[in-house]
N, C-alpha and C positions, 0 to 999 in steps of 0.2 A: 828331779822328779821324773818318774817313769812316764814316757809319752803315752802309753796305753792306759794309764790310770788318770790322765789328765781330763778334767771336766771340759776345758776349753777345746781340747783336741777332738773329743767326741761330739761336741756341739758344732765344731767346724766340719766334721765328717757328715753329720746329719744334714747341715746346710748344703754341702756339696751334692749329697744324694737327692735332696729336694730340688736343687737347681738343675741337675741332669735330668731328673724326672720331668721337670717342667719343660725342659727343652723338647723332649720327645712327645709330651702331650701336646705342646703347641705346634709341633711339626706335623703330627698325624691326626689331630682332632679337628673338629669343626671350628670355624671362626668364633662362634659364640662361647664355646667351652674354653677356647684359647684366651679370650678376654677375661673370663672369670678366674681361670687358673693364674694368669699373670697378675690380676688384681690381688688375689689371695697371697701370692708369693711376695709381692711388693708390700702388702700390709704387714706380713710377718717378719720380713727381713730387719726392719729397725728394732723389733723386739729381741730377735736373736742377738743382734749386735749390742744391745743394752745388757743383756744377760752376760755375754762374754766380757763386756767392759766392767760390770759389777764383779765378776769373778776375778778379773785382773786387779781391781782395787783391793778386794778381799786378800788376795795373795800377797800384794805389796804390803799391806798392813801387817800380815803374819810375819813376813820377812823383817820388817822394822821392829816388831815386838821381840822377835827372837834375837835381833842384833842388840837390843837394849838389855835382854836377859844375859846374853854372853858378856856384854860389857860390864854389867853389874858383878857377874861371877868373876871376871878378871880383876876387877877392883877389890872384891872381897878377899882374893888370894894374894893381893899385893901387900908386901910388908915393907914398911919404911925403914930405912937403914939409919940408925942414930948417928948423928955426926956433926 
């Protein structure tokens, strides 16, 4: 799979951008804004991780299904030698 078409890759990039952005907001903003931003990031982080996890489960199921299709195709081409 091409890295730049991977949904997990782009979710990870977005997560890194948000994390870096939160670093600078917390560094230069008021303490009250800092608390709010950190709370929001902390609340959204588990959701992002669950989305990445569900995409992984979906990809694994797709790989297993393709393996079963390939196995069935291999058996359908198999010819028993009489003997």
